[in-house]
Each structure stands twice: as structure tokens, then as C-alpha cells.
N, CA, C and O of each residue as an XYZ file, in Angstrom:
888
protein
N      40.751     89.336     -9.616
C      40.878     87.943    -10.012
C      40.716     87.020     -8.801
O      40.000     86.020     -8.841
N      41.420     87.403     -7.712
C      41.304     86.587     -6.534
C      39.875     86.568     -5.988
O      39.407     85.546     -5.486
N      39.204     87.684     -6.089
C      37.816     87.752     -5.641
C      36.937     86.809     -6.446
O      36.040     86.162     -5.907
N      37.210     86.739     -7.759
C      36.433     85.856     -8.636
C      36.686     84.394     -8.269
O      35.748     83.601     -8.195
N      37.961     84.035     -8.038
C      38.284     82.661     -7.671
C      37.644     82.280     -6.341
O      37.143     81.167     -6.180
N      37.665     83.193     -5.408
C      37.054     82.924     -4.105
C      35.551     82.731     -4.242
O      34.965     81.854     -3.608
N      34.927     83.570     -5.089
C      33.484     83.441     -5.302
C      33.154     82.121     -5.972
O      32.170     81.462     -5.635
N      34.002     81.745     -6.936
C      33.788     80.480     -7.650
C      33.927     79.298     -6.701
O      33.139     78.353     -6.755
N      34.932     79.353     -5.834
C      35.123     78.292     -4.859
C      33.958     78.215     -3.885
O      33.529     77.132     -3.487
N      33.457     79.377     -3.513
C      32.298     79.427     -2.615
C      31.069     78.795     -3.255
O      30.335     78.044     -2.614
N      30.853     79.115     -4.551
C      29.688     78.589     -5.250
C      29.798     77.068     -5.412
O      28.814     76.342     -5.270
N      31.031     76.598     -5.714
C      31.225     75.156     -5.851
C      30.968     74.449     -4.523
O      30.303     73.413     -4.484
N      31.496     75.012     -3.435
C      31.292     74.426     -2.110
C      29.815     74.404     -1.742
O      29.302     73.430     -1.190
N      29.141     75.520     -2.069
C      27.715     75.589     -1.779
C      26.945     74.531     -2.551
O      26.020     73.907     -2.031
N      27.349     74.340     -3.811
C      26.689     73.321     -4.630
C      26.900     71.921     -4.068
O      25.991     71.091     -4.067
N      28.125     71.676     -3.589
C      28.400     70.373     -2.993
C      27.565     70.146     -1.741
O      27.038     69.056     -1.521
N      27.451     71.192     -0.921
C      26.647     71.078      0.289
C      25.182     70.777     -0.043
O      24.540     69.950      0.604
N      24.671     71.467     -1.065
C      23.285     71.245     -1.492
C      23.106     69.824     -2.010
O      22.113     69.160     -1.712
N      24.106     69.358     -2.807
C      24.026     68.005     -3.356
C      24.061     66.966     -2.238
O      23.297     66.000     -2.246
N      24.972     67.183     -1.262
C      25.065     66.252     -0.138
C      23.761     66.232      0.653
O      23.279     65.172      1.052
N      23.193     67.430      0.876
C      21.918     67.509      1.580
C      20.811     66.795      0.836
O      19.975     66.112      1.428
N      20.822     66.971     -0.493
C      19.800     66.307     -1.312
C      19.939     64.790     -1.231
O      18.949     64.069     -1.105
N      21.214     64.305     -1.308
C      21.453     62.873     -1.224
C      21.002     62.315      0.123
O      20.394     61.246      0.188
N      21.302     63.039      1.189
C      20.879     62.601      2.512
C      19.363     62.575      2.629
O      18.789     61.679      3.248
N      18.721     63.578      2.021
C      17.254     63.619      2.034
C      16.671     62.436      1.271
O      15.683     61.833      1.691
N      17.313     62.111      0.120
C      16.839     60.972     -0.683
C      17.043     59.671      0.093
O      16.163     58.810      0.111
N      18.221     59.528      0.744
C      18.487     58.336      1.538
C      17.454     58.176      2.655
O      16.984     57.069      2.921
N      17.108     59.280      3.298
C      16.112     59.237      4.369
C      14.751     58.844      3.839
O      14.026     58.072      4.467
N      14.401     59.387      2.662
C      13.112     59.032      2.065
C      13.069     57.553      1.681
O      12.047     56.887      1.842
N      14.204     57.048      1.167
C      14.283     55.622      0.828
C      14.153     54.777      2.084
O      13.472     53.751      2.081
N      14.816     55.213      3.175
C      14.734     54.490      4.440
C      13.306     54.470      4.968
O      12.816     53.437      5.424
N      12.639     55.633      4.901
C      11.240     55.713      5.357
C      10.345     54.824      4.505
O       9.465     54.131      5.016
N      10.587     54.857      3.181
C       9.789     54.027      2.269
C       9.988     52.546      2.583
O       9.034     51.769      2.555
N      11.251     52.151      2.887
C      11.529     50.761      3.236
C      10.811     50.365      4.515
O      10.269     49.263      4.611
N      10.804     51.267      5.506
C      10.106     50.993      6.762
C       8.611     50.845      6.527
O       7.969     49.973      7.113
N       8.058     51.695      5.673
C       6.631     51.620      5.376
C       6.278     50.320      4.658
O       5.212     49.745      4.879
N       7.197     49.861      3.788
C       6.967     48.589      3.094
C       6.957     47.438      4.095
O       6.104     46.554      4.015
N       7.903     47.441      5.040
C       7.959     46.397      6.061
C       6.715     46.430      6.938
O       6.170     45.386      7.294
N       6.267     47.645      7.286
C       5.047     47.769      8.085
C       3.853     47.209      7.318
O       3.017     46.503      7.883
N       3.781     47.530      6.027
C       2.680     47.035      5.193
C       2.727     45.507      5.089
O       1.690     44.846      5.146
N       3.948     44.942      4.935
C       4.086     43.489      4.885
C       3.599     42.852      6.181
O       2.905     41.836      6.162
N       3.972     43.464      7.317
C       3.560     42.921      8.612
C       2.058     43.014      8.792
O       1.437     42.107      9.347
N       1.465     44.123      8.317
C       0.014     44.269      8.411
C      -0.696     43.217      7.573
O      -1.717     42.669      7.987
N      -0.154     42.937      6.394
C      -0.740     41.905      5.538
C      -0.622     40.540      6.210
O      -1.566     39.749      6.194
N       0.554     40.264      6.806
C       0.768     38.991      7.487
C      -0.158     38.861      8.698
O      -0.724     37.794      8.938
N      -0.312     39.950      9.459
C      -1.206     39.926     10.618
C      -2.650     39.689     10.191
O      -3.385     38.943     10.837
N      -3.048     40.336      9.089
C      -4.412     40.155      8.593
C      -4.626     38.718      8.121
O      -5.692     38.139      8.334
N      -3.602     38.144      7.476
C      -3.697     36.759      7.021
C      -3.823     35.805      8.213
O      -4.631     34.876      8.188
N      -3.014     36.042      9.264
C      -3.078     35.195     10.451
C      -4.429     35.324     11.146
O      -5.003     34.332     11.595
N      -4.932     36.558     11.231
C      -6.225     36.773     11.876
C      -7.334     36.055     11.119
O      -8.225     35.465     11.730
N      -7.281     36.104      9.788
C      -8.283     35.418      8.977
C      -8.175     33.910      9.150
O      -9.194     33.228      9.251
N      -6.947     33.375      9.185
C      -6.756     31.947      9.348
C      -7.293     31.475     10.706
O      -7.951     30.438     10.794
N      -7.004     32.253     11.769
C      -7.491     31.880     13.090
C      -9.008     31.968     13.171
O      -9.656     31.163     13.841
N      -9.563     32.956     12.479
C     -11.014     33.144     12.517
C     -11.730     32.035     11.746
O     -12.872     31.699     12.060
N     -11.063     31.465     10.735
C     -11.685     30.465      9.879
C     -11.281     29.031     10.229
O     -11.892     28.092      9.720
N     -10.282     28.835     11.074
C      -9.721     27.510     11.311
C     -10.698     26.592     12.048
O     -11.644     27.074     12.670
N     -10.480     25.276     11.988
C     -11.296     24.338     12.780
C     -10.899     24.394     14.250
O      -9.749     24.685     14.582
N     -11.855     24.115     15.122
C     -11.623     24.035     16.567
C     -12.337     22.789     17.079
O     -13.564     22.782     17.185
N     -11.599     21.753     17.394
C     -12.213     20.537     17.930
C     -12.343     20.653     19.443
O     -11.381     20.969     20.144
N     -13.551     20.390     19.929
C     -13.837     20.472     21.355
C     -14.529     19.201     21.811
O     -15.311     18.599     21.075
N     -14.225     18.806     23.042
C     -14.868     17.626     23.618
C     -16.221     17.998     24.204
O     -16.412     19.090     24.739
N     -17.155     17.059     24.088
C     -18.470     17.229     24.691
C     -18.825     15.983     25.488
O     -18.526     14.861     25.078
N     -19.459     16.193     26.619
C     -19.943     15.125     27.494
C     -18.885     14.054     27.772
O     -19.148     12.872     27.550
N     -17.699     14.436     28.250
C     -16.735     13.405     28.640
C     -17.136     12.799     29.985
O     -17.203     13.502     30.993
N     -17.398     11.505     29.996
C     -17.875     10.854     31.220
C     -17.247      9.468     31.347
O     -16.692      8.921     30.395
N     -17.355      8.926     32.552
C     -17.057      7.520     32.815
C     -18.378      6.769     32.820
O     -19.286      7.112     33.577
N     -18.492      5.746     31.980
C     -19.733      4.977     31.885
C     -19.534      3.571     32.438
O     -18.422      3.043     32.461
N     -20.639      2.982     32.882
C     -20.611      1.659     33.522
C     -21.655      0.761     32.853
O     -22.732      1.211     32.463
N     -21.302     -0.517     32.733
C     -22.256     -1.504     32.230
C     -22.273     -2.695     33.179
O     -21.228     -3.268     33.485
N     -23.444     -3.057     33.636
C     -23.567     -4.119     34.638
C     -23.199     -5.482     34.068
O     -22.558     -6.285     34.747
N     -23.604     -5.755     32.806
C     -23.295     -7.036     32.182
C     -23.231     -6.850     30.669
O     -23.427     -5.744     30.167
N     -22.959     -7.927     29.948
C     -22.736     -7.840     28.509
C     -23.995     -7.485     27.729
O     -23.894     -7.079     26.571
N     -25.153     -7.623     28.313
C     -26.398     -7.336     27.596
C     -27.023     -6.006     27.994
O     -27.939     -5.533     27.322
N     -26.551     -5.402     29.063
C     -27.144     -4.145     29.522
C     -26.484     -2.953     28.804
O     -25.422     -3.089     28.195
N     -27.124     -1.808     28.889
C     -26.583     -0.603     28.280
C     -25.576      0.089     29.182
O     -25.395     -0.277     30.344
N     -24.927      1.098     28.618
C     -23.960      1.880     29.370
C     -24.647      3.079     30.015
O     -25.523      3.700     29.414
N     -24.243      3.397     31.245
C     -24.806      4.552     31.934
C     -23.744      5.188     32.823
O     -22.808      4.528     33.277
N     -23.914      6.489     33.059
C     -22.954      7.203     33.901
C     -23.363      7.050     35.363
O     -24.364      7.609     35.811
N     -22.577      6.290     36.079
C     -22.803      6.087     37.514
C     -21.567      5.434     38.093
O     -20.640      5.087     37.360
N     -21.550      5.262     39.420
C     -20.433      4.574     40.058
C     -20.490      3.082     39.765
O     -21.558      2.477     39.861
N     -19.355      2.477     39.406
C     -19.359      1.034     39.145
C     -19.370      0.226     40.436
O     -18.852      0.650     41.469
N     -19.977     -0.947     40.341
C     -19.934     -1.911     41.433
C     -18.878     -2.967     41.099
O     -18.405     -3.047     39.965
N     -18.524     -3.754     42.073
C     -17.553     -4.823     41.847
C     -18.054     -5.764     40.753
O     -19.215     -6.172     40.774
N     -17.197     -6.107     39.809
C     -17.544     -7.003     38.718
C     -18.097     -6.311     37.494
O     -18.198     -6.947     36.445
N     -18.460     -5.039     37.570
C     -19.001     -4.314     36.420
C     -17.867     -3.710     35.585
O     -16.768     -3.457     36.079
N     -18.167     -3.494     34.324
C     -17.183     -2.906     33.417
C     -17.390     -1.395     33.351
O     -18.511     -0.904     33.484
N     -16.300     -0.671     33.145
C     -16.393      0.786     32.994
C     -15.491      1.240     31.853
O     -14.512      0.570     31.525
N     -15.817      2.366     31.257
C     -15.081      2.878     30.107
C     -15.163      4.398     30.075
O     -15.957      5.003     30.795
N     -14.332      5.007     29.231
C     -14.425      6.433     28.964
C     -15.337      6.680     27.776
O     -15.363      5.888     26.833
N     -16.079      7.765     27.817
C     -17.011      8.086     26.738
C     -17.008      9.588     26.497
O     -17.020     10.377     27.442
N     -16.991      9.978     25.233
C     -17.044     11.401     24.913
C     -17.446     11.587     23.458
O     -17.465     10.639     22.672
N     -17.763     12.822     23.119
C     -18.019     13.222     21.748
C     -17.120     14.403     21.420
O     -16.620     15.085     22.315
N     -16.919     14.637     20.133
C     -16.072     15.743     19.685
C     -16.856     16.605     18.711
O     -17.451     16.100     17.759
N     -16.854     17.910     18.956
C     -17.531     18.848     18.065
C     -16.508     19.771     17.414
O     -15.572     20.242     18.060
N     -16.705     20.015     16.127
C     -15.906     21.021     15.428
C     -16.631     22.353     15.551
O     -17.643     22.581     14.888
N     -16.109     23.235     16.404
C     -16.735     24.532     16.626
C     -16.167     25.608     15.702
O     -16.520     26.780     15.835
N     -15.299     25.229     14.775
C     -14.715     26.197     13.853
C     -15.541     26.373     12.593
O     -16.695     25.949     12.524
N     -14.931     27.009     11.589
C     -15.657     27.330     10.358
C     -15.171     26.545      9.150
O     -15.742     26.666      8.066
N     -14.124     25.741      9.318
C     -13.624     24.896      8.233
C     -13.397     23.495      8.773
O     -13.246     23.319      9.982
N     -13.369     22.489      7.895
C     -13.216     21.107      8.369
C     -11.873     20.871      9.051
O     -10.865     21.485      8.701
N     -11.878     19.970     10.031
C     -10.645     19.481     10.639
C     -10.207     18.259      9.838
O     -10.965     17.300      9.691
N      -8.992     18.300      9.325
C      -8.515     17.264      8.414
C      -7.515     16.340      9.103
O      -6.828     16.722     10.051
N      -7.459     15.103      8.589
C      -6.478     14.123      9.062
C      -6.489     14.028     10.594
O      -5.448     14.135     11.242
N      -7.674     13.828     11.151
C      -7.834     13.763     12.605
C      -7.272     12.437     13.121
O      -7.582     11.372     12.587
N      -6.444     12.515     14.161
C      -5.841     11.330     14.764
C      -6.111     11.339     16.271
O      -6.086     12.386     16.920
N      -6.364     10.163     16.799
C      -6.723     10.015     18.206
C      -5.643      9.244     18.953
O      -5.176      8.201     18.496
N      -5.257      9.772     20.105
C      -4.434      9.032     21.062
C      -5.247      8.931     22.342
O      -5.799      9.931     22.801
N      -5.328      7.755     22.918
C      -6.160      7.616     24.120
C      -5.558      6.609     25.080
O      -4.848      5.685     24.682
N      -5.853      6.808     26.335
C      -5.483      5.868     27.399
C      -6.781      5.367     28.012
O      -7.583      6.175     28.481
N      -7.013      4.055     28.022
C      -8.265      3.533     28.578
C      -8.367      3.848     30.061
O      -7.350      4.086     30.713
N      -9.569      3.853     30.598
C      -9.762      4.214     32.008
C      -9.021      3.260     32.932
O      -8.923      2.060     32.675
N      -8.512      3.821     33.998
C      -7.776      3.035     34.982
C      -7.970      3.644     36.361
O      -8.462      4.766     36.484
N      -7.590      2.918     37.385
C      -7.678      3.404     38.761
C      -6.309      3.947     39.194
O      -5.286      3.284     39.020
N      -6.305      5.150     39.754
C      -5.091      5.739     40.300
C      -5.438      6.364     41.655
O      -6.616      6.580     41.939
N      -4.444      6.656     42.493
C      -4.736      7.291     43.787
C      -5.536      8.577     43.622
O      -5.307      9.337     42.682
N      -6.462      8.818     44.525
C      -7.370      9.954     44.415
C      -6.648     11.292     44.462
O      -7.129     12.274     43.897
N      -5.489     11.342     45.136
C      -4.764     12.604     45.247
C      -3.695     12.762     44.177
O      -2.902     13.701     44.233
N      -3.659     11.860     43.205
C      -2.669     11.931     42.127
C      -3.169     12.876     41.042
O      -4.251     12.674     40.491
N      -2.385     13.909     40.734
C      -2.779     14.885     39.713
C      -2.190     14.581     38.343
O      -2.516     15.261     37.370
N      -1.334     13.577     38.250
C      -0.694     13.248     36.988
C      -1.584     12.330     36.153
O      -2.136     11.356     36.665
N      -1.721     12.647     34.862
C      -2.452     11.771     33.960
C      -1.575     10.590     33.583
O      -0.350     10.684     33.660
N      -2.182      9.469     33.174
C      -1.384      8.318     32.728
C      -0.467      8.700     31.572
O      -0.712      9.679     30.867
N       0.590      7.917     31.386
C       1.570      8.207     30.342
C       0.913      8.225     28.966
O      -0.053      7.504     28.716
N       1.443      9.046     28.095
C       0.892      9.195     26.751
C       1.265      7.994     25.896
O       2.430      7.597     25.871
N       0.295      7.403     25.192
C       0.606      6.260     24.322
C       1.362      6.720     23.081
O       1.340      7.900     22.729
N       2.021      5.788     22.432
C       2.788      6.122     21.241
C       1.968      5.961     19.961
O       2.279      6.582     18.945
N       0.945      5.149     20.002
C       0.155      4.875     18.804
C      -0.917      5.937     18.587
O      -1.531      6.425     19.536
N      -1.127      6.283     17.322
C      -2.207      7.184     16.942
C      -3.149      6.447     16.006
O      -2.710      5.739     15.099
N      -4.431      6.613     16.228
C      -5.439      5.992     15.360
C      -6.030      7.045     14.451
O      -6.507      8.078     14.921
N      -6.003      6.793     13.140
C      -6.514      7.760     12.173
C      -8.038      7.734     12.165
O      -8.644      6.667     12.068
N      -8.655      8.909     12.267
C     -10.116      9.000     12.307
C     -10.709      9.618     11.056
O     -11.885      9.396     10.767
N      -9.935     10.387     10.307
C     -10.466     11.015      9.100
C     -10.663     12.502      9.273
O      -9.774     13.197      9.766
N     -11.826     12.999      8.869
C     -12.123     14.428      8.923
C     -13.394     14.675      9.717
O     -14.283     13.826      9.787
N     -13.459     15.865     10.318
C     -14.657     16.290     11.043
C     -15.122     17.587     10.414
O     -14.423     18.598     10.476
N     -16.309     17.562      9.802
C     -16.823     18.749      9.123
C     -17.312     19.793     10.106
O     -17.122     19.666     11.316
N     -17.944     20.825      9.571
C     -18.428     21.906     10.428
C     -19.780     22.388      9.914
O     -19.948     22.547      8.705
N     -20.752     22.625     10.805
C     -20.705     22.159     12.204
C     -21.014     20.666     12.257
O     -21.850     20.179     11.495
N     -20.357     19.947     13.137
C     -20.569     18.506     13.197
C     -20.121     17.963     14.530
O     -19.205     18.495     15.158
N     -20.776     16.893     14.961
C     -20.315     16.102     16.088
C     -19.758     14.809     15.519
O     -20.379     14.188     14.656
N     -18.604     14.409     15.993
C     -18.003     13.201     15.442
C     -18.913     12.015     15.665
O     -19.562     11.923     16.706
N     -18.974     11.106     14.707
C     -19.870      9.949     14.813
C     -19.712      9.216     16.133
O     -18.611      9.077     16.666
N     -20.824      8.758     16.635
C     -20.868      8.054     17.919
C     -20.463      6.596     17.676
O     -21.305      5.741     17.403
N     -19.152      6.334     17.783
C     -18.693      4.976     17.531
C     -17.611      4.583     18.539
O     -17.241      5.376     19.405
N     -17.116      3.371     18.420
C     -16.192      2.833     19.413
C     -14.830      3.497     19.387
O     -14.045      3.305     20.316
N     -14.522      4.272     18.355
C     -13.224      4.928     18.328
C     -13.142      6.031     19.376
O     -12.060      6.321     19.886
N     -14.275      6.647     19.702
C     -14.291      7.644     20.755
C     -14.956      7.113     22.019
O     -14.656      7.582     23.117
N     -15.834      6.164     21.880
C     -16.402      5.490     23.051
C     -15.617      4.193     23.202
O     -15.815      3.247     22.440
N     -14.748      4.158     24.163
C     -13.739      3.106     24.214
C     -14.327      1.783     24.706
O     -13.918      1.242     25.734
N     -15.287      1.285     23.950
C     -15.993      0.069     24.350
C     -15.034     -1.116     24.425
O     -15.077     -1.885     25.385
N     -14.177     -1.269     23.431
C     -13.264     -2.398     23.396
C     -12.159     -2.252     24.431
O     -11.455     -3.219     24.722
N     -11.996     -1.041     24.998
C     -10.956     -0.794     25.990
C     -11.534     -0.735     27.404
O     -10.861     -0.264     28.322
N     -12.750     -1.197     27.590
C     -13.360     -1.126     28.922
C     -12.661     -2.087     29.878
O     -12.116     -3.109     29.461
N     -12.685     -1.748     31.156
C     -12.061     -2.564     32.192
C     -13.113     -3.037     33.189
O     -14.176     -2.432     33.328
N     -12.797     -4.122     33.875
C     -13.720     -4.648     34.866
C     -13.266     -4.214     36.263
O     -12.084     -4.293     36.598
N     -14.215     -3.760     37.059
C     -13.921     -3.351     38.425
C     -13.742     -4.588     39.297
O     -14.696     -5.322     39.555
N     -12.509     -4.812     39.748
C     -12.232     -5.950     40.619
C     -12.627     -5.627     42.061
O     -12.831     -4.466     42.416
N     -12.729     -6.658     42.872
C     -13.173     -6.464     44.260
C     -12.262     -5.504     45.010
O     -12.742     -4.614     45.711
N     -10.928     -5.682     44.867
C     -10.005     -4.811     45.585
C     -10.130     -3.376     45.085
O     -10.150     -2.434     45.876
N     -10.214     -3.217     43.759
C     -10.354     -1.874     43.190
C     -11.635     -1.207     43.655
O     -11.652     -0.013     43.952
N     -12.717     -1.991     43.717
C     -13.983     -1.427     44.172
C     -13.885     -0.960     45.622
O     -14.409      0.095     45.979
N     -13.208     -1.754     46.456
C     -13.050     -1.372     47.861
C     -12.282     -0.057     47.982
O     -12.652      0.803     48.781
N     -11.216      0.104     47.195
C     -10.421      1.330     47.249
C     -11.177      2.509     46.642
O     -11.066      3.638     47.118
N     -11.946      2.237     45.585
C     -12.718      3.298     44.940
C     -13.843      3.781     45.858
O     -14.035      4.984     46.031
N     -14.574      2.849     46.439
C     -15.709      3.220     47.291
C     -15.260      3.897     48.581
O     -16.036      4.618     49.209
N     -14.005      3.666     48.979
C     -13.486      4.313     50.184
C     -12.810      5.653     49.856
O     -12.208      6.277     50.730
N     -12.911      6.086     48.608
C     -12.414      7.373     48.135
C     -10.890      7.472     48.068
O     -10.352      8.568     47.912
N     -10.190      6.349     48.184
C      -8.728      6.395     48.091
C      -8.242      6.254     46.657
O      -7.078      6.537     46.372
N      -9.108      5.824     45.753
C      -8.765      5.706     44.332
C      -9.826      6.415     43.499
O     -10.964      6.591     43.934
N      -9.432      6.819     42.294
C     -10.366      7.422     41.353
C     -10.156      6.796     39.981
O      -9.081      6.277     39.681
N     -11.197      6.851     39.150
C     -11.120      6.367     37.770
C     -10.734      7.542     36.880
O     -11.328      8.616     36.976
N      -9.744      7.344     36.016
C      -9.353      8.412     35.089
C      -9.169      7.834     33.690
O      -8.838      6.659     33.528
N      -9.386      8.669     32.693
C      -8.985      8.362     31.323
C      -8.723      9.686     30.621
O      -9.226     10.728     31.040
N      -7.939      9.641     29.558
C      -7.708     10.873     28.799
C      -7.518     10.555     27.330
O      -7.115      9.453     26.959
N      -7.813     11.531     26.512
C      -7.620     11.411     25.071
C      -6.961     12.679     24.537
O      -7.068     13.751     25.131
N      -6.290     12.536     23.424
C      -5.648     13.660     22.751
C      -5.921     13.539     21.259
O      -5.658     12.501     20.652
N      -6.447     14.600     20.679
C      -6.769     14.632     19.255
C      -5.798     15.550     18.521
O      -5.608     16.702     18.909
N      -5.188     15.034     17.462
C      -4.390     15.854     16.552
C      -5.209     16.086     15.285
O      -5.903     15.182     14.819
N      -5.131     17.278     14.734
C      -5.855     17.546     13.492
C      -5.193     18.694     12.726
O      -4.422     19.473     13.287
N      -5.510     18.777     11.445
C      -4.908     19.775     10.558
C      -5.961     20.774     10.097
O      -7.141     20.446      9.978
N      -5.507     22.013      9.839
C      -6.402     22.971      9.192
C      -6.078     23.014      7.699
O      -5.173     22.318      7.237
N      -6.801     23.815      6.959
C      -6.652     23.833      5.502
C      -5.390     24.552      5.042
O      -5.074     24.529      3.852
N      -4.659     25.191      5.957
C      -3.419     25.881      5.581
C      -2.176     25.070      5.955
O      -1.059     25.577      5.850
N      -2.355     23.822      6.390
C      -1.210     22.970      6.677
C      -0.678     23.060      8.082
O       0.396     22.526      8.363
N      -1.407     23.731      8.996
C      -0.999     23.806     10.397
C      -1.633     22.645     11.183
O      -2.796     22.300     10.975
N      -0.848     22.059     12.080
C      -1.353     20.972     12.910
C      -1.687     21.494     14.310
O      -0.937     22.284     14.884
N      -2.817     21.043     14.848
C      -3.286     21.461     16.168
C      -3.592     20.227     17.001
O      -3.669     19.117     16.475
N      -3.766     20.424     18.298
C      -4.200     19.325     19.157
C      -5.054     19.869     20.294
O      -4.965     21.039     20.668
N      -5.870     18.993     20.821
C      -6.645     19.287     22.022
C      -6.698     18.013     22.852
O      -6.855     16.924     22.300
N      -6.571     18.131     24.156
C      -6.602     16.943     25.003
C      -7.437     17.207     26.250
O      -7.644     18.348     26.663
N      -7.908     16.107     26.832
C      -8.733     16.229     28.025
C      -8.520     15.001     28.902
O      -8.403     13.880     28.406
N      -8.472     15.225     30.195
C      -8.424     14.138     31.160
C      -9.691     14.168     31.993
O     -10.106     15.232     32.454
N     -10.307     13.016     32.192
C     -11.579     12.925     32.903
C     -11.407     12.001     34.104
O     -10.761     10.958     34.005
N     -11.982     12.383     35.224
C     -11.891     11.574     36.440
C     -13.272     11.410     37.059
O     -14.168     12.229     36.858
N     -13.414     10.335     37.813
C     -14.647     10.121     38.581
C     -14.271      9.610     39.967
O     -13.553      8.620     40.101
N     -14.757     10.284     40.979
C     -14.585      9.866     42.368
C     -15.948      9.501     42.928
O     -16.941     10.172     42.651
N     -15.991      8.445     43.708
C     -17.274      7.982     44.234
C     -17.917      9.035     45.132
O     -19.143      9.133     45.186
N     -17.107      9.820     45.834
C     -17.673     10.828     46.724
C     -18.277     11.995     45.958
O     -19.174     12.675     46.458
N     -17.780     12.229     44.730
C     -18.317     13.326     43.922
C     -19.628     12.931     43.256
O     -20.506     13.769     43.056
N     -19.757     11.658     42.915
C     -20.988     11.181     42.314
C     -21.177     11.580     40.868
O     -22.282     11.469     40.338
N     -20.125     12.040     40.219
C     -20.220     12.417     38.798
C     -18.819     12.448     38.194
O     -17.813     12.520     38.900
N     -18.790     12.391     36.862
C     -17.524     12.536     36.163
C     -17.161     14.010     36.083
O     -18.040     14.869     36.013
N     -15.891     14.296     36.093
C     -15.454     15.685     36.027
C     -14.216     15.791     35.156
O     -13.475     14.823     34.991
N     -13.999     16.972     34.601
C     -12.801     17.222     33.808
C     -11.627     17.439     34.747
O     -11.633     18.362     35.562
N     -10.633     16.595     34.631
C      -9.464     16.659     35.493
C      -8.426     17.628     34.930
O      -7.784     18.360     35.684
N      -8.264     17.632     33.626
C      -7.302     18.519     32.973
C      -7.735     18.705     31.529
O      -8.276     17.789     30.910
N      -7.495     19.887     31.002
C      -7.867     20.183     29.622
C      -6.899     21.212     29.066
O      -6.559     22.175     29.753
N      -6.455     21.022     27.838
C      -5.544     21.981     27.224
C      -5.618     21.869     25.711
O      -6.037     20.844     25.173
N      -5.208     22.933     25.031
C      -5.162     22.967     23.572
C      -3.801     23.483     23.143
O      -3.098     24.127     23.921
N      -3.435     23.197     21.902
C      -2.149     23.652     21.386
C      -2.171     25.165     21.214
O      -3.207     25.724     20.856
N      -1.050     25.841     21.462
C      -0.992     27.296     21.265
C      -1.043     27.638     19.781
O      -0.541     26.894     18.938
N      -1.654     28.765     19.483
C      -1.684     29.223     18.096
C      -0.319     29.771     17.723
O       0.392     30.274     18.592
N       0.070     29.689     16.458
C      -0.760     29.263     15.320
C      -0.707     27.772     15.023
O      -1.098     27.361     13.930
N      -0.238     26.948     15.953
C      -0.085     25.537     15.670
C       1.276     25.253     15.039
O       2.151     26.117     14.998
N       1.436     24.012     14.544
C       2.696     23.631     13.919
C       2.578     23.815     12.398
O       1.871     23.049     11.743
N       3.261     24.820     11.829
C       3.128     25.052     10.379
C       3.859     23.989      9.568
O       4.872     23.435      9.995
N       3.314     23.723      8.386
C       3.946     22.797      7.425
C       4.239     21.427      8.034
O       5.273     20.824      7.748
N       3.323     20.938      8.877
C       3.537     19.646      9.495
C       3.384     18.537      8.440
O       2.498     18.624      7.591
N       4.229     17.501      8.480
C       4.149     16.439      7.460
C       2.771     15.803      7.367
O       2.335     15.450      6.272
N       2.075     15.650      8.484
C       0.738     15.044      8.454
C      -0.296     15.933      7.779
O      -1.393     15.479      7.452
N       0.050     17.198      7.572
C      -0.914     18.163      7.035
C      -0.609     18.563      5.597
O      -1.194     19.511      5.073
N       0.301     17.843      4.967
C       0.626     18.140      3.579
C      -0.176     17.241      2.649
O      -0.344     16.051      2.918
N      -0.668     17.810      1.560
C      -1.458     17.034      0.608
C      -0.566     16.093     -0.188
O      -1.055     15.355     -1.043
């Protein structure tokens, strides 16, 4: 009788051990399945981000220069200004992406004279001017919103003396904000300088917003 009870107890214990092992195996399989689901979700998210970046708009500046006009009837040309002549910033914007740039806004600082060894751009303005949309492929229309004709300045005698002696340089910069079709906001900015000793306009500073941009930005909501 005692042998039978001992055998029965052994069989029950063995069954419990098997059941516990089975439960642990099931728990492990559930854990692995959960990890695989998370990995699959991340892969889907990564693929979505890669597609969005591959298809998004990319606004780039083209031909940023300082232009000069001798008088009110003459045309604008890229060269060093003389005393009494007006000068302005001029550039074009190209959408190098695959989808339109929406709700494009421009912030700009008109050209000014600053010390030649100054690396800081002028302070950022608070006002933004709405420009609309830039399709693809497209160059933004050649108009006064990007060619700062109304913001041109006149080279005064003192400024000309400092500019021609290489102690001052002409600078201007612009910053463009724009939206992609998924509601992310991006920006690109450029600073342009001209020194008389260089004899040409040059890019002083250039930067773009880090990806993926600002998601769900209020300016990018329909």
C-alpha cells in the first residue's frame, strides 16, 4: 500500500513538473512572439520614415548673391557697389524633392554692413511672410519676395570707405519654413556675404533642420 501511495505521489509530482515546464515554455513563446511583434512594428515604422524622407520636399537655395544697381533706371548686377549705389540680396529657391513644399514662409534680413571678421549673422526677424507652395521640380518665381528689391540699401560714403578697405563686408540671410505632405515642418537657411577683396558673393553659413522635422506642426495641419 505504501509503495502504491509513493508511486502515486511521484506521478503527481512528475505531472506538476511537466505542467510547470509547459507553462514556462508557453510563457517564453509568448514573450518571443511579443518581441517579434515589436520588431515588426519598428520595421514598419522605419520603412514608413524611409519612404517619407525619400519622398519629402527639399528646398535649396540657388545663386545667392549680393547685387548692385547704379541708379533707379539701371539693372541689377553682381559686383562691388560704389558710393551712392544701392545693393540688395538676391537668390532663387529650388524644390529638389519629390513632393510639393507646402505653406512656405520666408524670414529675411536685408543686406547690411558688418565688420569683416564678424562670424555672427544679423538677428533673426520675428515676422514671417507667407509665400505659398513650391512644386517639384520647380524654381520659385523670380519676384521681389526673394529678390529683396524693396529692402535694398544705399552705400553711403563712410560705408564705402570701410567696405573698400576690407574692414567691412555686406551680409544678408534668409530662412525658409515649409511643410511636407505628412504634416512635418522643415526649414533651410543661408547667410551670404561679399567682401571687396574676394570680388564675389559667397555663402557665409548654411544649415537645414534635422530630420524628421517638427511633426504635427500647427502650420502644417489642413
